[in-house]
N, C-alpha and C positions, 0 to 999 in steps of 0.2 A: 604723759601721765599727769593727772591733776589731783590736788588735794581736795577733799570734801569735808565739810564740817557740819555735823548734825547736833542739834540740841534737843533734849527732852526738858520741857518747861512746865512745871506744875505750879499753878497759882492763879491769880485773878485776871490775867491778861487774855483778851480776845484776839482773834486774827488781826483786827484793826489796830489794837494796842501794840501788838508785836510789830506790825508793819510800820506804825508811826515811830516807834523807837528805832527800828532799822533805818528808816529814812533820815532820822536825825543824825545818824552816823554814816550815812552814805552807803549803806549796805543793801544788797538784794536778798530777800528772803521769800521762801515758800513755806507755808505752815498748814497743818491739819491737826484737828483735835480728835482724840479717842480716849474714852474712859477717864476724863479729867486731866489728861496730860496732852500738852500741845507739842507736836513734833515739828521742828523747824530746821530747814536747810539754810545755812548762812553762807553767803558768797559776796564777792566784790567783783561784779561782772559774771562770767560763766562758772567760776569755781572759787575755791578758797586759797589758791596759790599765793596771791598777793597779800592775803591776810597772814600767811605764814612767813613770807620772805621780806616784806617791806615794813619799815618803821610805821608809816602811815596806816598800813593794813593792820598792824598790831594794835595801834591806838584805836582804830575803828572797832575791832573785835572786842578788845578789853572794855571799851566804853559801852558798847552794846550790852555785854554780859553784866557789867556793873549796873546799868540801868534796869535790866531784868531783875537783878537781886534787890535793888532799891525799891522796886515795885512789890516786893514780898514773894517773888517767885523762887522756887527751888530749881536749880539748873544742873543738868548733867550734860557733858559734851563728849562727842565721839569724832575723832580725827582719823581719816583713812585716805588712801590713794585709790584712784580708779583701778579696778582689777584685784584689789586686796580682798582676802578672805577675812571676814570679821567673825571672831569667836563670840557668839551670843550666849554661850553656856559657861563663860569663865567665872560666873559668880558675882560677888559684890564689886561695885565700881572701885577703881583705884582713886584714892584720895590725892588731890593735888592742892597744894597750898595756894590760897588766893593771892598772896603777895608774889609768889613765883609766877603765877599766871599774869598778874598785872605787869611784872617786870619783863617777862619773856614771851608773853602772848602764846600763840599756838605751839611754839617750840617747847613749852612747859608740859604739854599734854602727851600722854602715852599714845602711840599709834595703834589703831585697831582694838583698843580697849576703852570702855566707858570710864570717863573721869568725873569725879564729884569734887567740885571746888569747896574747900573747907578753910 
């Protein structure tokens, strides 16, 4: 079973801009835009497991998200495992303190619920 990390990024970045930021942090991303929101799958290799469990992975993920925010993007994150049921009807995103995300990385995120960094 693997972790997956998805981001909804609203702001001025193109696919190329997102890919450039990901490359700076040694991450693999796939993205697509719909209705002014860019949806991005973030990985280090095939999945997000190393982003969750390793210090270097935490630093890469936190740095990437920090760069997105610095570019003026609004970012919501969704962490889940293969086979998990995601509740898309749960309402408003859960607020996660940006300092907690910077310190703990993906471990600060709720699983299977959208997180808004604040």
